[in-house]
N, C-alpha and C positions, 0 to 999 in steps of 0.2 A: 404526122397524123395527130389530130387533136385528141386530147385526153377527155374523158367524160366530164371532169370538172370544168375544163376549158369550154366544152360545148355548153354546159349549163350557164356559164358566165356570158358566153356569146349570146345565147338566147335571152338572158336577163337584160343585156344591153340592147335588145331589139334587133339583133342581126339574125335573119331567118336562115334556114337551110339545114341546121343540125338536127340530129335525132338522138334521143336518149331512151333506150328500152328499159323501163323500170316495172317489172312485174310486182304486184302487191302480194308478195309471197313470204311475209313475216312468219306465218305459222308453218309454212312448208319447210322453212329453215330449221325449225325445231325438230321436225321428223328426220331430216337429213342428219342432224347432229344427235339424234336419239335422245332428245330432251323431253321432259314432261310438258305437255301442252300448256299448262297453267303456270308452272313454277319458273320456267326459264326467263320470263319477262321480269322477274323479281331478283335476278342475279346478273350483274353487268358482265361478268366473265362468260357465263353461259349464253347470254344474248349476243355478245360480240362474237363469240366463237361459232355460234349457230349461223350468224350472218356471213361470217367468213366461209363456212362450209357451203352456204348457198352461192356465194360468189364463185367459189372453185367448181361447184357442180354444174352451174347453169351458165355462167359467164355473162351476166347482165351488164348494162352500162351503169345501173344504179340499183340500190336496194332500199326498202323501207325500214327505217330504224324503230318505228312504232306504228300503231294504228289506233283509231278512236276507241274501239272496244277495250284495248289494253289501257289506254290513258283514263278511261272513265270507270274502270272496274273498281267497285267499292266506293265511288264518289257519290255523295248524296246532295251536294250543293256545288255551285259554280266555284266558290272559294277553295273547296277541297281539291279541285283538279290540280292547282298549281302547287299543292303541298304533298302530293302523293308519293309513295315510295316508288311506284313503277315509273313515274316521270324522272325521278333522280337516276334510276337504273338506265333508262333509255338515253338520257343525256350523257351519262358516263360511257355507255357503249358507243355513242356517236363520237365522242372524243377519242376513244381507242381506235375506232375504224378510220377516222381521219388521220390519226398519227400513223397507223399501219399502212394505209394505202395511198396517202397523199392525194395527188390529182387523178389517180387511176380508177376511181370509182366515184359516182355521184351518190350523195346520201339524201334520202327524202324522208321528211317527217309528215305522216298523214295525220291530220288533226281533226278533232270533232268540230263541227260548225257551231255558230251562235244559236241556232234553233234547238240543236240537240243539248247544248249546255244550258240554255234557258229553261229547258224542260226537266232538268235534274231534280228540282225541288217540287215538281208536280205542276199541273196545269194552272194552278192559282197564281204561281209566281211568274208565269211566262210573260204576261202583258207588261210587267214592269221591269223585266230583266234584260232587255235588249242591250243597253249600254254595258252592263256588267258582263254579259256573255261575250260581246265583242272584245272587251278588255282582256278577258281570259284567253281568247284565241290569239290576240296580239301578244300577250304575255308568254304563251306557249311558244309562239313563233320566235320571239326574241331569245328565249332560252335555247331553242334548237339551232338557231342561226349562230349564236355565240359558241356553241359546242362544235360547229363545223358543218351543219346541214347546207345543202346547195338548193334544195327544193322544198317548199312548204305546199302541201296539198290539203285544202279544207274540204272535208266530206260532210255533207249534210243531207237530211232527208227532204228538206224543204227550205225555202228562204224565209228568214225572220223579217217581217216587214219593217221598213225604216231603218235597217241596219247596213252599215258600210264597213268594209275592211280595207279602205284606202290606206289607213295607217300601216297595216300589215304589209301592204304592197310597197309603201315607201321604205319601211324598215328593211324588207327583203332586198330592195334595189340598192340600198346603202351597203349591204353585205355582198353585192354582186350575185344575188341569188333570185330565185323565182317564187312568187306566191301565186298559186293557182287554185281553182276550184275543181273538185273531182267530177270530171266528164261533162258537167253542165255549168255554164257561166253563172255565178251568183256573187252577190255582195260587191259587185264592181270588179271582180277578179276574172281574168280569162280562164277558160277551162283547159285542163290537161286533155290530150287526145286519148281516146279509149279504143282498144282493139280487143275483140272477143278472143278468148283463149284458144278456141279451136279453129277460127277462121281469121287469122291476123293478116295484116298487110302493112306495107311501109307508108308511113306518114311522117312529116316533119314535126319537131317539137318534143316535149316530154310525153312519152307514150306509156300508158298504164293499162292494166287489166281493168275490166268493168267493175270489178269488186275485189275485195280481199279474198285471196284464194284459201281454200280449205287445206288442212294439214295433208289430206290424202291425194292432193293434185300430183298427177304423174310427171315425174322429172323430165322424161323424154319430151312430153308435150310442152313443158315449160321451156326447154331448150329450143324447140322448134319455133315457139312463139317469139323468143328473143331474136332468133336468126331472121325470121320473116319480117319483124318490125324494123330491124336494122338493115335489111337488104337493100 
């Protein structure tokens, strides 16, 4: 039986048929571990332990090691995203989970997209920030891939015109990993498949929830989602 990481690598190589159920439940993990909703993403031990608790409680094929809201917290410019404390913590937690689980779990980094990053400095900067924003996304991707991530998922509210993430796709391919857009194909990236939390079904590929789940999400519903996606 293929491990989740083997399935991720197979999908990255273009071989169809595998499915990875990856609920975007980063903040649910904090509740399972009884951690503060804000503080746990600034402590690598708390973050890694919370995600371990999520794996044990829900049994997914993959877990998100971060999300855009976490990575952008307190960041006022594109440059500040790559220097943030929460990024360092997420990378360390990724390394720890990779070492602890080996191929038994797929690790997904959900990243802010170029349009979101370009808007950090306000609308006045957006027009001239396309190249820098794309570079930041690629930089984030490189960091997470080096730490052991198998899947990069770029989440953006809209597509920043004239921007491509072909470099991110190439870097991911080199690492035998996937670079995807969240639920809608953007920036030249294929989309992750999305299944509603309450009416899931089985589809091939990397399957995620339509949004980052809230802390209060019912664990039993989350288990059922994973089972239905994987069935």
